[in-house]
C-alpha positions, 0 to 999 in steps of 0.5 A: 576219287572217280578219275582215280578209279577211271585211271587204274581201270584204264591201267589194267586194262593195257596190261591184258592182251587183246589177242588173249580173249576171244569177241566173236565179232565185238569189242571194247574200247576204254578211253581217257580224254583232253577236251578243249571247248567253247561255248555260247548261249541267250539269255533274258532276265525278266525282273518283276517289281516288288509293286507287280508292275510289268517286267524290266526285261534284260536280254544278254549273248555270252560266249566262253572257253573251258577245258575238261577230261572225260572218260569213255567205253564202247562196245564194237559191233562189227567192224562199222557200228560202235555204241558207246557212253562218255562222261566228262570227269570235271565240271565246265565253269563259266566265267563270274558274272557280275550285276548292278555293280557298285549298288549295295543293295543290289549287286549280284555275282553268278557263276554257273557250273556244267556238272557230269555231262554225259553222252550216249552215242552210237558212231559209224565207223569209215574204212581208214581210221575216220568215224561219225558219231550221233548222241544224246546228251544230259547235264546238271546246270548247277547256279552258284550266285551271290546276291545282295538281296539273300535271294537264290537261282534253282538248279536244272537239268537239261538234254540236248543232242551231239554229233561229231567227226573223228580219227581213230588210230592204234599202235601197230598191232595192238589194242593201244591207240589214240582219238581225235574227234570235234562234237556240236552238242545243242542243248534243250532250253532252261528256265530257273527263277528265284523261287518268288512266285507270281499272284495270279491276281496282280502280278505283285510278287515281291520282287520275282526274276525269272531268267530263260536261257535257250541257244546254248550250244558248243563245240569240243574238241578231244584228244584221247588215248584208247585201248581196245579189247577184241580189235581184229 
């Protein structure tokens, strides 16, 4: 439904002449984008035993790719400064990972969705169509697991920053245009667990597992169709 509403709003904008409204030095740009992305992170799993002994530590590093669509709206303040908001229309999905495969009592399948990736940004426009961006990001992390023991991992949210470089072009003197850009995104570290707490006296926990994720980062490339109201 969100995609349909965004598409209708975008089509409505393209039916209005940019010259029909006097924005007094301001402009509004809306866009629909298609993104290709590469993501990576490092993870440390602390797996405590039922008897409360020191945890077994497992470390992994993974990289995956995914495509997703996005939409954005942007306010231009004069010719050189813009502020905007970008929201991913689709979740970014990791591949499924299977651990302890073949062990019916311990096997676990885990897959993660990054939902509602949003960026609030400032864009500096360079004469000729190039621009640079800096933004603050936020994303919800949904852990999808099938674990033989029946335990589940808590969902989390995290924030981060992005920096980008791109080019904005237009079709003649109209408001219709296109945008090509790439962004580097870095997220804050995240910790999640299976909900079993550690007793303060002897660390006995009945099988607590804790996962610490760091070095979460990604590179995205976007092509977008845009329309600008108030373009000079």
